[in-house]
BAZA-939496 format. One line per 2 residues: for each residue x, y, z of N, C-alpha, C, CB. Coordinates in Angstrom, 2 decimals. Glycine has a CB too. Example, Ala and Ser with C-alpha at 12.3 -4.5 7.8 and 13.67 -1.06 7.14 Angstrom:
13.19,-5.69,7.80,12.30,-4.50,7.80,13.20,-3.30,7.80,11.31,-4.47,9.05  12.85,-2.25,7.08,13.67,-1.06,7.14,12.90,0.03,7.87,14.08,-0.60,5.72
% end
This chain:
153.90,34.94,179.56,155.03,34.20,180.07,154.71,32.70,180.01,155.38,34.63,181.53  155.60,31.93,179.51,155.44,30.49,179.40,155.55,29.88,180.79,156.48,29.87,178.43
154.96,28.68,180.97,154.96,28.02,182.28,156.37,27.90,182.86,154.32,26.64,182.17  157.33,27.51,182.05,158.71,27.34,182.53,159.28,28.68,183.02,159.62,26.76,181.42
159.01,29.74,182.29,159.50,31.06,182.68,158.87,31.50,184.00,159.19,32.09,181.59  157.59,31.16,184.20,156.93,31.48,185.46,157.57,30.73,186.62,155.43,31.16,185.38
157.90,29.46,186.40,158.56,28.65,187.43,159.91,29.23,187.80,158.73,27.19,186.95  160.68,29.60,186.80,162.01,30.17,187.04,161.88,31.50,187.77,162.77,30.36,185.70
160.94,32.32,187.36,160.74,33.61,188.01,160.32,33.43,189.47,159.68,34.42,187.25  159.45,32.49,189.73,158.99,32.22,191.09,160.13,31.72,191.96,157.84,31.19,191.09
160.90,30.79,191.43,162.05,30.25,192.17,163.06,31.35,192.47,162.72,29.10,191.39  163.33,32.20,191.49,164.28,33.29,191.68,163.80,34.25,192.76,164.50,34.05,190.37
162.50,34.49,192.80,161.94,35.36,193.81,162.09,34.77,195.21,160.47,35.63,193.52  161.85,33.48,195.34,161.98,32.81,196.63,163.43,32.81,197.09,161.45,31.37,196.55
164.33,32.40,196.22,165.75,32.30,196.55,166.34,33.67,196.82,166.51,31.61,195.41  165.99,34.64,196.01,166.56,35.98,196.14,166.33,36.63,197.47,166.03,36.85,195.09
165.18,36.41,198.07,164.86,37.04,199.34,165.03,36.16,200.54,163.49,37.52,199.30  165.54,34.97,200.37,165.69,34.03,201.48,166.84,34.44,202.38,165.91,32.62,200.95
166.68,34.20,203.70,167.73,34.52,204.66,168.92,33.58,204.59,167.16,34.50,206.05  168.71,32.36,204.11,169.82,31.42,203.98,170.68,31.82,202.79,169.30,29.96,203.81
171.98,31.61,202.91,172.88,31.91,201.80,172.69,30.86,200.72,174.37,31.94,202.28  172.22,31.28,199.56,172.02,30.39,198.43,172.81,30.95,197.26,170.49,30.24,198.07
173.78,30.15,196.82,174.69,30.58,195.76,174.57,29.61,194.60,176.17,30.66,196.28  174.23,30.12,193.43,174.15,29.29,192.22,175.51,29.24,191.55,173.07,29.84,191.24
175.98,28.02,191.30,177.30,27.83,190.73,177.19,26.99,189.45,178.26,27.15,191.75  177.83,27.44,188.38,177.86,26.71,187.11,178.82,25.53,187.24,178.28,27.64,185.94
178.71,24.55,186.34,179.61,23.39,186.39,181.09,23.74,186.36,179.30,22.48,185.23  181.44,24.88,185.79,182.85,25.28,185.75,183.31,26.00,187.02,183.10,26.17,184.56
182.38,26.13,188.00,182.73,26.74,189.27,182.49,28.23,189.36,184.14,26.48,189.56  182.00,28.84,188.29,181.74,30.28,188.33,180.41,30.55,189.02,181.73,30.87,186.91
180.41,31.54,189.89,179.20,31.93,190.61,178.25,32.59,189.61,179.54,32.89,191.80  177.02,32.09,189.57,176.00,32.61,188.65,174.96,33.47,189.37,175.31,31.46,187.95
174.62,33.07,190.59,173.63,33.82,191.36,174.08,33.94,192.80,172.23,33.15,191.29  173.66,35.02,193.44,174.09,35.35,194.79,172.92,36.05,195.46,175.39,36.26,194.79
172.36,35.46,196.50,171.16,36.05,197.09,171.49,36.93,198.30,170.20,34.95,197.50  170.44,37.52,198.87,170.60,38.43,200.02,171.21,37.71,201.22,169.25,39.05,200.40
170.85,36.44,201.43,171.42,35.68,202.53,172.92,35.49,202.38,170.74,34.33,202.63  173.38,35.27,201.16,174.82,35.15,200.91,175.52,36.48,201.18,175.09,34.68,199.45
174.86,37.55,200.82,175.44,38.87,201.07,175.58,39.12,202.57,174.56,39.97,200.43  174.57,38.74,203.34,174.65,38.89,204.79,175.75,38.02,205.39,173.31,38.53,205.43
175.88,36.80,204.92,176.87,35.87,205.46,178.30,36.27,205.11,176.59,34.47,204.96  178.52,36.60,203.84,179.88,36.85,203.38,180.28,38.32,203.37,180.04,36.31,202.00
179.29,39.21,203.33,179.60,40.64,203.31,179.90,41.19,201.93,180.74,40.90,204.19  179.67,40.40,200.90,179.89,40.82,199.51,178.56,40.82,198.78,180.92,39.90,198.80
178.39,41.77,197.88,177.20,41.81,197.06,177.40,41.04,195.77,176.80,43.23,196.76  176.32,40.86,195.00,176.42,40.12,193.75,177.38,40.76,192.75,175.05,40.01,193.13
177.50,42.07,192.75,178.41,42.73,191.81,179.86,42.34,192.07,178.26,44.25,191.91  180.16,41.96,193.30,181.52,41.57,193.67,181.79,40.08,193.52,181.79,41.98,195.09
180.74,39.28,193.35,180.92,37.83,193.38,180.51,37.11,192.10,180.15,37.27,194.50  179.41,37.52,191.49,178.93,36.85,190.29,180.00,36.93,189.20,177.58,37.47,189.81
180.32,35.79,188.63,181.35,35.71,187.60,182.70,35.26,188.15,181.50,37.04,186.93  182.85,35.30,189.47,184.09,34.81,190.09,183.96,33.31,190.37,184.40,35.58,191.39
185.09,32.66,190.57,185.09,31.23,190.87,184.71,31.01,192.33,186.48,30.60,190.57  183.95,29.97,192.58,183.48,29.66,193.93,184.64,29.44,194.91,182.60,28.41,193.90
185.78,29.03,194.41,186.93,28.78,195.29,187.41,30.04,195.99,188.07,28.17,194.48  187.02,31.23,195.49,187.42,32.47,196.16,186.79,32.58,197.54,187.04,33.68,195.31
185.77,31.79,197.80,185.10,31.81,199.11,185.63,30.75,200.07,183.61,31.62,198.93  186.52,29.94,199.58,187.02,28.82,200.37,187.95,29.29,201.48,187.74,27.82,199.47
187.72,28.82,202.70,188.59,29.23,203.80,189.97,28.58,203.70,187.95,28.87,205.14  190.98,29.23,204.24,192.33,28.67,204.23,192.35,27.29,204.89,193.30,29.61,204.95
193.15,26.42,204.32,193.28,25.07,204.86,192.27,24.08,204.31,193.16,25.11,206.33  191.34,24.56,203.49,190.31,23.67,202.94,190.31,23.72,201.41,188.93,24.05,203.48
191.48,24.01,200.87,191.62,24.10,199.42,191.23,22.77,198.78,193.07,24.48,199.04  190.56,22.85,197.68,190.19,21.65,196.93,188.80,21.11,197.24,191.17,20.60,197.20
188.18,21.54,198.33,186.85,21.00,198.66,185.81,21.36,197.62,186.41,21.51,200.02  185.82,22.59,197.14,184.84,22.99,196.13,185.10,22.25,194.82,184.88,24.51,195.90
186.38,22.09,194.45,186.71,21.36,193.23,186.20,19.93,193.31,188.23,21.38,192.97  186.35,19.32,194.47,185.87,17.95,194.67,184.34,17.90,194.56,186.33,17.39,196.04
183.68,18.87,195.14,182.21,18.92,195.08,181.74,19.10,193.64,181.67,20.05,195.97  182.41,19.98,192.88,182.05,20.19,191.48,182.25,18.92,190.67,182.86,21.34,190.89
183.31,18.18,190.96,183.56,16.92,190.26,182.48,15.90,190.58,184.95,16.36,190.64  182.02,15.88,191.82,180.94,14.96,192.21,179.65,15.30,191.46,180.70,15.02,193.73
179.35,16.57,191.36,178.14,16.99,190.64,178.26,16.61,189.16,177.91,18.51,190.79  179.43,16.86,188.57,179.65,16.53,187.16,179.49,15.04,186.90,181.04,16.99,186.72
179.78,14.23,187.92,179.63,12.78,187.80,178.21,12.32,188.12,180.63,12.08,188.71  177.32,13.27,188.37,175.93,12.93,188.65,175.65,12.54,190.09,175.51,11.83,187.77
176.59,12.84,190.98,176.43,12.48,192.38,175.92,13.68,193.17,177.76,11.98,192.97  175.33,13.40,194.30,174.78,14.41,195.18,175.88,15.00,196.07,173.65,13.82,196.04
175.79,16.28,196.34,176.69,16.92,197.29,175.80,17.47,198.41,177.56,18.08,196.61  175.84,16.80,199.53,175.00,17.23,200.63,175.80,17.49,201.90,173.94,16.20,200.90
177.10,17.25,201.84,177.90,17.36,203.05,178.96,18.45,202.99,178.56,16.06,203.33  178.85,19.36,202.05,179.81,20.45,201.93,179.34,21.57,202.84,179.95,20.95,200.44
180.15,21.88,203.84,179.78,22.91,204.78,180.81,24.02,204.75,179.64,22.35,206.20  180.35,25.22,204.70,181.23,26.38,204.65,181.37,26.91,206.04,180.69,27.47,203.70
% end
């Protein structure tokens, strides 16, 4: 295994078993990864979420927040204040 592959594998192992909800989202808003913490928080497993748009998790009345966060990331800005 190449060094980069080892790093990715190690990170995936840490994230996958973490109690905090950690959701990997592609620039287009599609959910790429869904860990055990996210499953505990939302009640959905990865088979039900991976490949869906992140906006499906958005609570009523807060439409557009994820789209704004994705636009900030695309512009190279940090998103540290998005709370679910």
